[in-house]
C-alpha positions in Angstrom: 0.0 0.0 0.0 1.4 3.4 -1.0 2.2 6.1 1.6 -0.6 8.6 1.4 0.9 12.0 1.3 -0.6 15.5 1.8 1.3 18.5 0.4 0.9 21.9 2.0 2.0 24.6 -0.5 1.8 24.2 -4.3 4.4 26.8 -5.3 7.4 25.9 -7.4 9.1 23.4 -5.1 5.7 21.9 -4.0 4.8 21.3 -7.6 8.2 19.8 -8.3 7.8 17.3 -5.4 4.3 16.4 -6.4 5.4 15.7 -10.0 8.4 13.6 -9.0 6.4 11.5 -6.4 3.6 11.0 -9.0 5.8 10.3 -12.1 9.3 9.3 -11.0 9.3 7.8 -7.6 7.7 4.7 -6.1 5.7 3.9 -2.9 4.0 7.3 -2.5 0.7 8.8 -3.6 -0.4 12.4 -3.4 -3.9 12.3 -1.8 -4.4 15.8 -0.5 -3.1 19.3 -1.3 -3.7 22.8 -0.1 -2.4 26.3 -0.9 -3.3 29.9 0.0 -4.0 30.2 -3.7 -6.9 27.6 -4.1 -7.0 28.0 -7.8 -3.4 27.1 -8.1 -3.9 24.0 -6.0 -6.8 22.9 -8.1 -4.8 23.5 -11.3 -1.9 21.3 -10.0 -4.3 18.5 -9.2 -5.8 18.7 -12.7 -2.5 19.0 -14.5 -0.9 16.0 -12.7 -4.2 14.0 -12.9 -4.2 13.4 -9.2 -6.9 11.6 -7.2 -6.4 14.2 -4.5 -8.7 16.4 -2.4 -8.0 20.1 -2.2 -8.3 21.3 1.4 -9.1 24.8 2.5 -6.1 25.0 4.9 -3.1 23.1 6.1 -4.6 22.1 9.5 -7.6 20.4 7.9 -5.2 18.5 5.6 -3.0 17.4 8.5 -6.0 16.1 10.4 -7.5 14.2 7.4 -7.8 10.5 8.0 -6.6 9.6 4.4 -3.3 11.4 5.0 -0.5 9.3 6.4 2.4 11.8 6.0 2.9 15.5 5.3 5.2 17.5 3.0 5.5 21.2 3.9 6.5 23.4 1.0 4.5 26.5 1.9 5.8 30.0 2.6 8.8 29.9 5.1 7.1 31.7 8.0 4.3 29.1 8.0 6.6 26.1 8.4 6.8 26.1 12.2 3.0 26.1 12.5 2.4 23.2 10.2 5.3 21.1 11.5 4.1 21.5 15.1 0.6 20.6 14.0 1.9 17.5 12.2 3.8 16.4 15.4 0.7 16.9 17.5 -1.2 14.7 15.0 1.5 12.1 15.2 2.2 12.2 11.5 5.6 12.1 9.8 6.5 15.4 8.2 9.0 16.4 5.5 9.7 20.2 5.7 11.6 22.1 3.2 14.1 24.6 4.6 13.8 26.6 6.7 12.4 24.3 9.5 11.4 27.6 11.1 12.4 31.2 10.5 14.0 31.6 13.9 16.2 29.5 16.1 13.6 29.8 18.8 11.0 28.4 16.4 13.3 25.4 15.5 13.8 24.8 19.2 10.1 24.7 19.8 9.8 22.0 17.2 12.7 20.0 18.7 11.0 20.2 22.1 7.6 19.2 20.7 9.1 16.2 18.9 11.0 15.1 22.1 7.8 15.5 24.1 5.9 13.4 21.6 8.6 10.7 22.0 9.0 9.7 18.4 11.1 10.9 15.4 8.7 12.4 12.9 10.5 15.4 11.3 12.9 15.5 8.4 14.3 18.8 6.9 14.9 19.2 3.2 18.6 19.7 3.0 19.1 17.8 -0.2 22.9 18.1 -0.6 23.3 15.1 1.7 21.7 13.1 -1.1 23.9 14.3 -3.9 26.0 11.6 -5.4 29.1 13.8 -5.4 28.8 14.8 -1.7 28.2 11.1 -0.8 31.3 10.1 -2.7 33.3 12.8 -0.9 31.9 11.7 2.5 32.8 8.1 1.8 36.4 9.2 1.1 36.5 11.2 4.4 34.9 8.5 6.5 37.3 5.8 5.1 40.3 7.9 6.1 41.5 8.4 2.5 43.0 11.8 3.3 43.6 11.4 7.0 42.0 13.6 9.6 40.5 16.7 8.0 42.3 19.9 8.8 40.7 22.5 6.4 37.8 22.8 4.0 37.8 25.2 1.1 34.3 25.7 -0.3 32.4 27.9 -2.8 28.8 28.5 -3.6 28.5 30.4 -6.9 25.5 31.3 -8.9 25.4 33.2 -12.2 22.9 35.8 -11.0 20.0 36.3 -8.6 16.9 38.5 -8.4 15.3 40.1 -5.4 18.3 39.2 -3.2 19.2 41.7 -0.5 20.3 42.1 3.0 21.5 38.8 4.5 19.9 36.5 1.9 23.3 35.2 0.8 23.5 33.7 4.2 19.9 32.7 4.9 19.1 31.4 1.4 22.5 30.1 0.1 25.0 29.5 2.9 22.4 27.5 4.9 23.0 24.5 2.6 26.8 24.7 3.3 26.1 24.8 7.1 24.2 21.5 7.0 26.2 19.5 4.5 29.7 20.4 5.8 28.7 19.5 9.4 27.4 16.2 8.1 30.5 15.7 5.9 33.1 16.0 8.7 30.9 14.9 11.7 31.8 18.0 13.8 30.0 21.0 15.3 30.8 24.7 14.8 32.1 26.9 17.6 32.6 30.3 15.8 31.9 32.2 12.6 33.3 35.2 10.9 32.2 37.0 7.7 34.6 38.8 5.5 33.3 41.3 2.9 35.6 41.7 -0.1 35.2 44.3 -2.8 31.6 44.3 -4.0 30.8 43.3 -7.5 29.2 46.0 -9.6 26.6 43.4 -10.8 25.0 42.9 -7.4 21.6 44.5 -6.7 21.5 47.4 -4.4 21.5 46.3 -0.8 23.4 43.0 -1.3 27.0 42.6 -0.4 28.3 40.1 -3.0 30.6 38.2 -2.6 31.2 37.3 1.0 33.5 34.8 2.6 32.4 33.0 5.8 35.0 31.4 8.1 33.9 28.7 10.5 35.8 26.8 13.2 34.7 23.5 14.6 35.1 21.8 18.0 38.0 19.8 16.6 39.7 22.9 15.3 38.9 22.3 11.6 38.9 25.6 9.7 36.3 26.1 6.9 36.2 29.0 4.4 33.2 29.3 2.1 32.9 31.9 -0.7 29.3 32.9 -1.4 29.2 34.6 -4.8 25.7 34.8 -6.3 26.4 37.0 -9.2 29.5 35.3 -10.6 28.0 35.3 -14.2 29.8 32.2 -15.6 27.6 29.4 -14.1 26.2 27.6 -11.1 29.3 26.2 -9.4 29.5 24.3 -6.1 33.0 23.5 -4.8 34.3 21.6 -1.7 37.9 20.6 -1.0 38.8 18.7 2.1 42.5 19.1 3.1 43.5 16.2 5.3 46.7 15.1 7.1 47.7 12.8 4.2 45.8 14.0 1.2 43.2 16.2 -0.5 39.7 15.2 -1.6 37.6 17.3 -4.0 33.9 17.3 -4.6 33.4 15.7 -8.0 32.4 18.0 -10.9 29.0 17.3 -12.4 29.3 15.0 -15.5 30.1 17.0 -18.6 31.5 16.0 -22.0 35.0 17.4 -22.7 35.0 19.0 -26.2 37.8 19.7 -28.6 36.4 22.2 -31.1 37.4 25.4 -32.9 40.9 25.3 -31.4 39.5 25.0 -27.8 39.4 22.4 -25.2 36.3 22.9 -23.1 33.6 21.5 -20.8 30.2 22.9 -20.1 29.3 24.5 -16.8 25.8 24.2 -15.4 23.9 27.5 -14.9 20.7 26.2 -13.2 20.7 24.9 -9.6 17.8 22.6 -10.3 19.9 20.8 -13.0 22.8 20.5 -10.6 20.8 18.9 -7.8 17.7 17.3 -9.5 18.9 13.8 -8.9 19.6 14.6 -5.2 15.9 15.8 -4.8 14.7 12.5 -6.3 16.9 10.4 -4.0 16.0 12.5 -1.0 12.2 12.1 -1.5 12.5 8.4 -2.4 14.5 7.7 0.8 12.0 9.7 2.8 9.1 7.6 1.5 10.9 4.4 2.1 12.0 5.2 5.7 8.6 6.7 6.5 6.9 3.5 5.5 9.2 1.7 7.9 8.3 4.1 10.7 11.8 5.7 10.7 13.5 9.0 10.0 16.8 8.7 8.1 17.5 12.2 7.0 18.3 15.6 8.5 16.4 15.9 11.8 14.7 18.7 13.6 17.9 19.0 15.6 19.9 19.5 12.4 17.4 22.3 11.4 18.0 23.9 14.8 21.8 23.8 14.4 21.5 25.5 11.0 19.3 28.2 12.4 21.7 29.0 15.3 24.7 29.0 13.0 22.8 31.2 10.5 21.9 33.8 13.2 25.5 33.9 14.5 26.8 34.4 10.9 24.4 37.3 10.3 25.6 38.9 13.6 29.2 38.3 12.4 28.4 40.0 9.1 26.8 43.0 10.8 29.5 43.5 13.4 32.6 42.4 11.6 33.6 40.3 14.6 34.3 36.7 15.2 31.0 35.4 16.8 30.8 32.4 19.1 28.3 29.8 18.1 26.6 28.8 21.4 25.0 25.5 20.8 23.4 23.4 23.6 24.6 19.8 23.8 22.7 17.5 21.4 19.9 15.8 23.3 20.2 12.0 23.7 16.8 11.7 21.9 18.7 12.7 18.7 22.0 11.1 19.5 20.3 7.7 19.8 18.1 8.0 16.7 18.2 5.7 13.7 19.0 8.7 11.5 21.7 7.6 9.0 22.8 11.1 7.9 22.9 13.1 11.1 25.8 14.0 13.4 
């Protein structure tokens, strides 16, 4: 019997997840949807030929008897409300980032899940499911480069629209926060943000690029360049420098061309193309683990860690200082979970 899924939010990412579950993945069925734009929700049901009911609101969908599990892809500020309601209903919930818009909100979710006494929440940090990152993690875990000493990383996009303020941290760097912690199995203790010369191509109000320096409990130093108007393509880089060697994140598959007196390879320009397979793997593994009554992906605690680190990095950017990351000890509830991809 298929996992009966209700989707809250039928915007771009919600529509993508509905389509992949319906046409590409196995074991799941979309039986309910809702959106603040009811016409859009009905249109998605019709376009995807779903046998799904359109609910007036997320709370009615969560309480529906025909819904076994929830996917939250609504507007970010609504995530906390719907995740907490899913926990109260005892239903597994996959929540796209952010888990909540504040660290306090994430903590409330953590506390609610612990009080319920069962792991129900997974957060949509899809880079853990990318084949390249998994290959890199395997090399690190198998001691191919010795103990990690430094990480050199970059998150580059050709251009962005409507990016301002701290969005390079809150919308881009958040992925690095999660995947790098998972990669090296270590927590952060401090953050610093360096602001180089600003590109003339950035929108007003956006400092671009920035460099974020993290330090971990073990003393590993991480530098990450965030450059969202680099022009040339969508380029994700990660190099692990260890005691006995160096491991690099594999480049996406590309044909090497010899033509017109040039040797070249194409560079992706779209983030969806770069991580489309990771999204498929992420949702398929979530369906499989949910059917088995387990949570195997980024947990509510991981979402909380990202929020605390994000807040500290924003403070570091605004003050120009090295800011301590004050993280409570990870509760035993999460340390002893069956999650395969958490610290």
